[in-house]
Phi, psi and omega in degrees: 000322180297321180295326179295327178300320179296318180293318178297316180298320182293314185287329175291322176297325177297315180293323175298321181293317179293321178296318177297325179295314179301321184287310185290326177293322178301316181292314184296324178295320177289336176281350177123359180292126177282126186294328180290315176296321179301316179297321178298308182295320181300316183281334172295318178294318177300320180293316180295324182286315186275334184307303180299324180294316179297320181295321183282319187274337187241023181299321185272331184264350183283118179285162179293148181275128174251169180297323181295319181292316179300321179295321180291320178292325175299318178294323177301314179298318182295321186274308189273342181243301184297309181289308184300307188290319181295318177293321180298314183289326174293316178296326180295328179294329185267349183226194185262157175294328178295314180294319178300320178291323179293315180294337179303330183286357177279347184301313178303319179293316179296319181296317179297318179298315179298319180297323178293314180298326179272005180060032173268346180229130179259145179241125170261092187296338180281346182266159180295322181292324178292318177297322179296320181293318179294312181298318179298319178297317179293322179295319178299315181294320177297318179296322178293325177292323178295317179300322187281315193253346181238121180258311182070199178277190180262128178289319170209164188249028175089160182270318181258147178281325182252122182283162176294324174231156180265133178299144180273349182264151177276158183299324183287346177251006185298316181296316181296317181293322178295319177297316179297315180296319179296319178296318177295320178298316180298317179297320180295324180285331173296316178298319179295321178295319175297326177296320179298317179296312182295324181298321177300321180288317181293325181298332179295327181261346180219074187281062177221086190297322181291317178293320179296319179295321178298317177294323176297316176300321180295310182292323180295324179292324178291311182298316180289333175297320177297316178297320181293325178290333180276313186259347180227070185282349182293120181298336180293339178296330184270353183283128182255129176230165180283087182210191182295326180298315178294322176299319179296316179298314181293320180298309182291324181289316184276308187285308185286309184281343182249285187295313183298320180299317180295318179295319178296316179300320180294315181293315182293321181293333182259325185242352178091162183291332179298319179300316181291319184291332183298338184264358184297328177298344178300329181300319180300315182295313182298311182294320180299315180295314182291321183293328178297332180267311186288321185251001189049043188287136178260121184274124178282149177298318180298321177295320180294312180297316180298320179296320178296319179297316182297315181294321178297316178296322179301315181290331173298314179297316180297322178298314178298318180294320181294324178285336172300318181296318179294317181295323180292335181279335183298312179299322180295320177295319177296321179297317182296318180297315181298318180293322177295329179275359180082017180231075181298142180292143173284165179302325183286342182270346183271141181273000000 
């Protein structure tokens, strides 16, 4: 029981860190932080932090780098960091941190759908777990569409009258900007889901997660530097001062790219990905409460309904995945019992 407390504390700390990232980045972007420059600095810090650790811990297990492996890792950086993060931060500027956190829960459903299309995931539609995964995926997608296209009235109008920062958009363009931001967020999450699928394939040929993450940070900093030189030519964007922007860069580089990754790797390696994914809806609650105070954020009915649908669909998918794990263990247990009794199962009897 004591060991479980450590895992719960670690995964809750991860969600708090992600919630803090969404909030502080939202503030820093409105204060003038350039999202392209931010991505460059963040991944440079992540590379510097993880590089020595990866070199020391994975010297013996790290396979040699070939051109094919380097190309795949370069594509990983392009898809999951450069594309995902830059679109995410642009979308975050046009919408709320609460909505961005709610839409984040669509990732498990999108990833599952991609895995099915690529035949990496099998569905037994006649079983309850297969039906739960399909239904959960459809509910997640429906919830994301509700969040994006239906706003409705205001569920509440915020706790504070004066926000910590003033929105840069005018009221007559609020609906259009929110729609644009939601669309960009969804595209970024599609890119992230594709990154998860591709990462599983790359890991088979390069089973060194810390070294692979360090290389991803390296390529992402180069790719984002090119984008920053194209879209952010102002030299002042690169100037670092002791202010909120620098604090945001350090926080995301050290905490998110460093500490959070280690905590997630530890939890997933011991308790599995289902355990880690079950706590992701906490980000929505944490960000919603803080945003009501910091931003005087007004929660739309559509965003609330869409978030509930996404979270419900997420748990349907997780329930189906968890029962896949239980079902897969049953044949192995039957095989062990049969072998101990001197009657090993034939191939036709094994599932």
